[in-house]
N, C-alpha and C positions, 0 to 999 in steps of 0.2 A: 364798059367793063368795070371800071373802078367804082361806079355807082352801085353796081350789083355786088361787088366785093364788100362795100361798106354799108349796104342798105340795111343790114340788121343792127348796125350800131345806133344806139339811142341818140337822137339829136341833142346837142348841147347848146344852150342859149349863150349869147355873147357874154364873155367874161369882162367885168368892169376893170378898168385900169386905174392906177393911182400913181401920180407923179412923185418923185422923191421929195420935193419941197412940201407937198401936201401930206405925205406920210410923216415927215419930220414934224410938221405942225400938229398932226393928230397925236403923235407920241408925246410932244411937249404939253399938249392939252390933257394928257393921261387918258385918252380914249382907250377903251378896252379892245385890243386887237391881238390876234394870234399871228405872229410872223413866222412863216414856214419857209425855211431855206432848203432848197432841194438840190444844192450842189454837192460835190463830193466833200468828204471830211478834209481833204488836203486844201481844196479851194476855200472852204469855210475858215480854216485856221490860218493859212498863209496869205490869202488875198484879202482877208478881213471880212467881217460880218456886222450886221446891225445889232447893237446891244439888245439882248432879249430875244433874238431870233432863235427858233428851235430848228436844229439840223435833222432832217430826215431825207437822205439822198433819194432822188427820183426813183432809182431802181428798187428801193425798199418801201416806197410809199404805199403801194397797194396792200402790203402785208401789215402796215402799221396804222391803218385808218382809225383804229380804236383809240389812238393817242391824240386825236384831233377833236376839238370842241365842235358841236353842232350848233351851239347857241351864241357863238362869238364870231365876228368878222375875221376871215382868214386872208392874210396878205401873202401871196406866193412870191418867192424871191429866188433868183438864180444869177448867173453872171451877166446875161444880156437881156433876159426877158423871154427867151424861147422855151427853155425847159420849164420855167415857172408857168407859162401858158399851158403847156401839156399837163402839168400837175393840176392846175385849176380846172381844166376840162375833165380830168379824171375824177377829181373831187365832186364836180357837178354831176357826173354820171352816177356817183355813189350817194347822191342825195344831199350833199352839202350845198348850202346857199350862202349868200353874202360873201362872195369871193372876189378878190382883187388880185391883179397881176401888177407887180412893180414895173412901171415903164422904164426900160433901159437897164433893169436889174442893178446889180452892184456897180457896173460900169457907170450907169447914169447917176447912181447915188454918190459915187466918188467924184464924178465930174461936177456935181453940184456942190462939192466940197463939204459934204456932210460926214459926221463922225462914223468911223468904222473901227471895230475892235479886232485886233489880231491875236491869234492864239486860241 
């Protein structure tokens, strides 16, 4: 039954993951990356975010796809990695490629003792 329900959905290839330390190294190396934070504005401000990350909450993402680059790798970020996986899959269905999901999300980032900005 579920297979029939979702049969019309376009299949999504596996989304690559990036670990916090690898992302931090790529940022230190000045790699061109678009960091997309899909949490709520409250989470972004109060729980901290990666400097340079762009906030587009997951519920608003489909209406704001035109704000995202098609020619730059996109790293999707959320609290734990679940919402960002959903976001990356949505982007893949809309023709975006070179997508990454931050493993462990901001929880993993902060557990790795990496810098986060509040506010």
